[in-house]
Structures are given as structure tokens and as C-alpha cells.
Phi, psi and omega in degrees: 000318179296322179294322179295316180296318179297318180296319179296316180296316180296319179295317178297318178295326177296317179293329184277313191260339183287139179282145179292144179216153179217165183294325182294319179293322177295318179294321178293321176295321178295318178293322178294322178296317179295321179295321178295317178295318180298314181294321182293321183280318180292337178288339184271355181254158181281172186293319181297317179293321178297320178293320178296322180290326176293321178294324180274348179076032180265126181215142179289340182265352182230080181293337181291339180293330180294326180293336180278358183292122181275127182294322179294319177294324179294316180291329173295317176297321179294323179293323177297316179296322180293321178294325176296318180289339185280347185296307182296314176298329178294321175297318178298321179297319177300319178294320179297316180294324178296314178296321181293321178295319177297317179296321179296320178295316180294321178298322178294325180284332183247036186291335181274343181254100185291322180295315178294322177296322178294321178297315178296327177295318177295321178297321179295319178298315179296321179294320179296316178298323180295316182287341179264348190300313184295316181293320178295318179298317178294326178293317178297318179294321177296321178295316179296316179297323179295315179296321177295321178294321177298316180295317179297318179295318182294325179294332175272333184278322185301312179298322181293311182294321179294320179294316178295321179294319178294322179292336180274006175101019180229062183292322181292317179294321178296321178295319178295319178296316182297313182295319182291314183287329175296319176297320177295324177297321178295318177296319180296318179296321177296318179295315185290319188273324188239351188239324192294301184296314176299322181295313181289327176294317177296322177299318178296320179297319177299319179296317182292317180295319181294335179273319184287322183253109183288341180279344179249107182264101180248005180296324177294322177294320178296318178293324178294321177297319179298315180293320180296319179297317180297315180292323179295317177296319178297320179293318178296319177299317181297316181294314182296310182294322179296314179295318180295324178295316179297314179296320181295317180296315181295313182291326178295321177296319178295319178295322179295318178296319180296318180295318179293327177294318178298316180295318180294319180296315180296320182287330186267324190253352174262114184290150173070301188256016183299315180294325178293319177296320179297317178293323178295321177298318179294321180294317179296318179299318179293321179295316177292331176297327176295316177298319179300316179296321179294317179295318178296316177296320178296318180297315179295321178294321179296315179297318179298316182287327176296319181278348186292316184298307178295330177295316177295324177295315178296319179298316179294323176297317181293324177297316179292324177293321176297315180296317178295322179295317179298318179296319180291323176293325178294325178277355180082021182262086185290328183296308180291328177296319178294322177298313180295327177295317181291322176296324175298324175296321178298315179294326179292326176295316177300317177295324178295320178297316179296315181295320181295315181293315180297315181296324181298313180293318182292315180295321180298314180294316180295320179296316180295320177299317180293322179295317180295322179294319178293327180288000000 
């Protein structure tokens, strides 16, 4: 008898106090939420990246579009972008070869005069650096701008992704992701604004001095700096990913226990409709999880595309430096060949910094998504 009276009272209160709802209003609210997320994330990326994402059909509100991405079409699109980036380094390579051919001819004419040949060699090195200066400067600036754009996007992306993750039933994991990636953003901003350009400029100066002055051998120091930078980046990546993995596993287990507790409480202590409330909670959690996956995929794609242009530029620069080095070694010009080798080391350090920062953000997002899915 008590159960019947309780059920009648609960049903009456539901009819009196519950607000009316319909499927159309829920669908409109869901669409409005997706539009807000889409506007917030697309506003944080630059125009070139936004155009590339439109061409590839990547959107935070439409996760199914990513599944339609054709790999053959993507690699074709990537090849077109690489050819565009190869134009300026190809012009630089032509200038380097022109200077090298002139130097080779002069060296042949002054082969008996070592002092005069050495003077012409220094002039050739200065000429090679001069014809490369503009392209190298633009490459360094593009690398710095790319890292700054990644940092700017992440500062707008982290609150959105963390909020959606917390709403999908993973507040602890979202908090761990937010704190770790914000710290990484601060390190990235320091590298981009105060460390990258001075470091690479000093590296270039060491390379130039080691080539011009035969009595000062700094090529070993330049190679040591390159190796130290690579190992330092690898160590930082290992520490960051390791700590985030440990936090993610622990927080995911806590979120899973909390979600199961909520479902058990709703099913056990709410009379009559407890199981329905528990199923509704699970349905809402799954629906927000779809949005979370879309936002996470969009973030990783945005970071990848932001870093893609300077990476292709650095790759094309290194290809032209390799070609110029091979040509100079074929002509017997060891001085300019050594210079191009050291400049290639500088470009490899820049590429390593870009890859490390990009991989850290992508791996962090992918790891957190996988932990939330397992939870």
C-alpha cells in the first residue's frame, strides 16, 4: 500500500512540477551546442588552416565527415602542397649552384695560389649565405609563427575540450588534461617567443664561423648542440607523455567509478522510474561522448594542419640543401659543402622542435580520448 501511494505521489509531482519537453527542442538545443563549439574552435585557427580543413571536410560538429576522407585523395592534396612549398627552395638551390659553379671556375684558375684560392673560398661562402639569407629567414619566421599558432589554438581549444569531456562524465580526466596541456602551452610560448629564433641564429653563426675560420673548429660543437637538443626534446616528451598517461589512467578509473555510482544510486533510490533515469543518464553521456570525440578529432587535425606547412617548408629546404651539398662535393668544394651540411643541421633542429611540440599535443589528446573511452 505504501508503495502504491508513493508511486501516485511521485507521478502527480512529475505532472505538476516537471517542465514540458519535446524532441524538437532537444534537437535544436543539440544543434545550437554544436554550432557554438564549431564557432569557438574555428575562430582560433588561421585562415590557411581553415581553408585546408574546409578542403578536407574536417569539422568539429560533423565527425562522420572524417571517416569519408580518402587516403589517396589526401596524399594527392599533400603532394600539391609540397610542390607549392618547393618553389622557393628550388630558386635558392639555383642560386647556390650558380655561385658554386663560379667558385669552381675561379678555383681551377687559381689552383697554384693557395692564399688566393682561400680568399675566393671565403667570398663564395659569404655569397652562398647571402643568397640563402632571405629564404632561411622566412623559414625561421614560418616556424615561429606556426608554433605560436599552435599555442594560440590550444589555449582556445583546451577549455572547450575539457568542458565537453567533463560533461560527458569524465571531470577528473578533463582536469588532468587541462592542467598538463596548459603547462605545455606555457613552455611552447617561451620557446616560440624568446628561445627559437635566437637559438637558431646562434647556431647559424657557429656554422658560419667554423667554415670561414679554419683555425676555429666549431663543427663538433654544432653537432653536439644538435644532438643535445634532440635528446632534450625526447626526454621532455617522455616525461610529459608518461605523467599524462599515469594521471589519465588514475583519473579515468575514478570517473568510471563515479559514473557507475550515479547510475546505481538513480536505479536503486528513485522509485518507479529509477531504471529509466539511469538509462537516460547513460544515453546522455553517450551522446556527449560523440561530441567529445568530434572535438578531439578536430583538435588533433587542426594541430596537424597548422604544423604541416612549416614542416613541408623545412623538408623542402633540407632536400635542396642535400642537393646543393652533393653538387658541391661533386665539384670538390669542401668549404661550401660543409656550410650546407651545418645549415641542414640547423633546419633539422627546427624540424625536431616542431615535431616534438606537435606530437606532444596530439598524443596528449589521443591518450585522454582513449582513457575516456575505456572508462
